[in-house]
C-alpha positions in Angstrom: 205.6 88.5 58.9 203.0 87.4 61.6 204.0 84.8 64.1 202.6 81.3 64.1 200.6 82.2 67.3 199.1 85.2 65.6 198.0 83.2 62.6 196.5 80.5 64.8 194.6 83.3 66.7 193.2 84.8 63.5 192.1 81.3 62.3 190.5 80.6 65.6 188.5 83.9 65.5 187.6 83.2 61.9 186.3 79.7 62.9 184.3 81.2 65.7 182.7 83.7 63.3 181.7 80.8 61.0 180.1 78.9 63.9 178.3 82.0 65.0 176.9 82.6 61.6 175.2 79.2 61.7 173.3 80.1 64.9 169.6 80.7 64.9 167.1 81.1 67.7 165.5 77.7 66.8 168.9 75.9 67.0 169.6 77.6 70.4 166.1 76.6 71.7 166.5 73.0 70.4 169.9 72.7 72.1 168.7 74.2 75.3 165.7 71.9 75.4 167.9 68.8 75.0 170.0 70.0 77.9 167.0 70.6 80.1 165.7 67.2 79.3 169.0 65.6 80.3 170.1 67.8 83.2 167.0 69.5 84.6 166.4 73.1 85.3 168.7 73.5 88.3 171.8 72.4 86.4 170.9 74.3 83.2 172.9 77.4 82.2 173.3 79.5 79.1 177.0 78.7 79.1 176.1 75.1 78.7 174.1 75.9 75.6 177.0 77.9 74.2 179.4 75.1 75.0 177.2 72.5 73.3 177.0 74.7 70.2 180.7 75.4 70.2 180.4 79.1 70.5 181.1 81.8 73.0 178.2 82.8 75.3 178.1 86.3 73.8 177.0 84.7 70.5 173.9 83.3 72.2 173.2 86.7 73.7 172.6 88.0 70.2 169.4 86.0 70.2 168.2 86.0 73.8 168.7 88.6 76.5 169.4 86.3 79.4 168.7 82.9 80.9 165.1 83.7 81.8 164.4 84.9 78.3 165.9 81.7 76.9 163.9 79.5 79.2 160.7 81.3 78.0 161.7 80.8 74.4 162.3 77.1 75.0 158.7 76.7 76.3 157.4 78.3 73.2 159.6 76.1 71.1 158.5 72.9 72.9 154.8 73.8 72.5 155.1 75.1 68.9 152.8 72.4 67.4 150.2 72.2 70.1 147.7 74.8 68.7 146.1 73.4 65.7 144.1 75.5 63.2 140.3 75.6 63.6 138.7 72.9 61.6 135.3 71.4 60.8 135.2 69.5 64.1 133.1 70.8 67.0 134.5 73.3 69.4 134.3 70.6 72.1 136.5 68.2 70.1 138.9 71.0 69.2 139.4 71.9 72.9 139.7 68.2 73.8 142.4 67.8 71.2 144.2 70.9 72.4 144.3 69.6 76.0 145.6 66.2 75.0 148.1 67.6 72.5 149.4 70.0 75.1 149.7 67.2 77.7 151.6 65.0 75.2 154.0 67.8 74.3 154.8 68.6 78.0 155.1 64.9 78.9 157.9 64.7 76.2 159.8 67.4 78.1 158.6 67.1 81.7 161.4 69.3 83.1 159.8 72.4 81.5 156.5 71.9 83.4 157.5 74.3 86.3 158.3 77.0 83.8 154.8 77.1 82.2 152.6 79.8 83.7 155.1 80.6 86.4 156.3 83.9 84.9 155.0 86.8 82.8 158.5 87.7 81.8 158.5 85.9 78.5 157.6 87.1 75.0 157.2 83.3 74.3 154.3 83.4 76.7 152.7 85.7 74.2 152.0 83.7 71.1 149.5 85.7 69.0 148.8 82.8 66.7 147.9 80.5 69.6 145.6 83.1 71.2 144.0 83.9 67.8 143.2 80.2 67.3 141.6 79.8 70.7 139.6 83.0 70.4 138.4 82.0 66.9 137.2 78.6 68.1 135.4 80.1 71.2 133.8 82.9 69.2 132.7 80.4 66.5 131.2 78.2 69.3 128.9 81.1 70.1 130.3 82.6 73.3 129.4 86.2 73.6 132.0 88.9 73.3 131.6 89.8 77.0 132.3 86.2 77.9 135.4 85.6 75.8 138.0 86.8 78.2 136.6 84.7 81.0 136.2 81.6 78.9 139.7 82.1 77.4 141.1 82.2 80.9 139.3 79.0 81.8 140.8 77.2 78.7 144.4 78.4 79.5 144.1 77.5 83.2 142.7 74.1 82.4 145.4 73.5 79.7 148.3 74.4 82.0 147.0 73.6 85.5 146.5 69.9 85.5 149.6 69.0 83.6 151.8 71.3 85.7 150.5 69.6 88.9 150.8 66.1 87.4 154.5 66.7 86.3 155.5 68.6 89.5 159.2 68.3 90.1 160.6 66.0 92.7 163.3 67.1 95.2 166.7 67.1 93.4 168.7 66.1 96.5 168.5 62.6 97.8 165.3 61.9 95.8 165.2 58.2 96.9 165.2 59.0 100.6 162.5 61.7 100.1 160.3 59.2 98.3 160.7 56.6 101.1 159.9 59.2 103.7 156.9 60.5 101.8 155.6 56.9 101.3 156.1 56.2 105.0 154.3 59.4 106.1 151.3 58.6 103.8 151.2 55.1 105.1 151.1 56.2 108.8 148.1 58.6 108.4 145.8 58.1 111.4 142.8 56.4 109.8 140.8 56.6 113.0 141.1 60.4 113.0 140.5 60.6 109.3 138.2 57.7 108.5 137.2 58.9 105.0 140.8 59.3 104.0 141.6 56.0 105.5 138.8 54.3 103.6 140.1 55.5 100.2 143.8 55.7 100.9 144.6 52.4 99.1 143.2 53.8 95.8 144.6 57.3 96.4 148.2 56.5 97.4 150.6 57.6 94.7 147.6 58.1 92.4 146.3 61.4 93.7 147.7 64.9 94.1 149.5 65.5 97.4 149.4 61.8 98.3 152.2 60.9 95.9 155.9 60.0 96.0 156.4 60.0 92.2 155.1 62.3 89.6 153.3 61.8 86.3 156.5 60.9 84.4 156.4 57.5 86.2 152.7 57.2 87.2 150.6 59.2 84.7 147.1 60.2 85.9 145.4 59.3 82.7 141.9 58.6 83.9 141.9 61.6 86.2 143.0 63.8 83.2 140.2 62.3 81.1 137.6 63.2 83.7 139.1 66.6 84.1 138.8 67.4 80.4 135.2 66.2 80.4 134.4 68.4 83.3 135.9 71.5 81.7 134.3 71.0 78.3 130.9 70.1 79.8 131.1 73.0 82.1 131.8 75.4 79.2 129.0 73.8 77.2 126.6 74.5 80.1 127.7 78.1 80.3 127.1 78.5 76.5 123.7 76.8 76.6 122.6 79.0 79.6 123.7 82.3 77.9 122.1 81.3 74.6 118.8 80.5 76.4 118.9 83.8 78.1 119.4 85.4 74.7 116.4 83.5 73.3 114.2 84.5 76.2 114.8 88.2 75.7 
């Protein structure tokens, strides 16, 4: 007859198997994203995810190879609803909506911003459906086949670049002291040596890249983002108009 300890051990293993059977990649990503939102990236670990799910770490490894792979999957999960299907709206409006939806999604989870575009490691960085939708819109707009790769790169860089800068991470150690030091340094810029900077410093301080002591989670750069989106879309429209005119002139 098995001992009480042996019976408890069997029950514990059985319970673990039941918990493991309930796992899915989506559940793991959702749990990981909540932890990153709460603790940030530096304190995040795969063991924390397993602990939150009530399973052993090896159960999580059935779904993701390592911490880097999990972080990449988390990015894909956080951005899963950003890429809308092509619609009857103009390509300009579709791109505008893409840029704004993307920014809104990342602003909900600002701690993932440093992960986006920083690594080619991830299969989550390769989302065929998202790429398909962007290429469909650009091709439908009239961009020539030999332009698509360049224009696609412009769209991705525009989508990722501004938001990543806007939500750049603050120092994790003694953040308040760093903020005060940064504010003091900006306030002591030699305006006689740099008169143009001195002239506009009141409107730039904490509202412009580099000259900040907080990031976009506290001081969003809404008007700058709106102008940025306008520039990108109008620039692409000008490229398209120029190429079409050349085609008509042939």
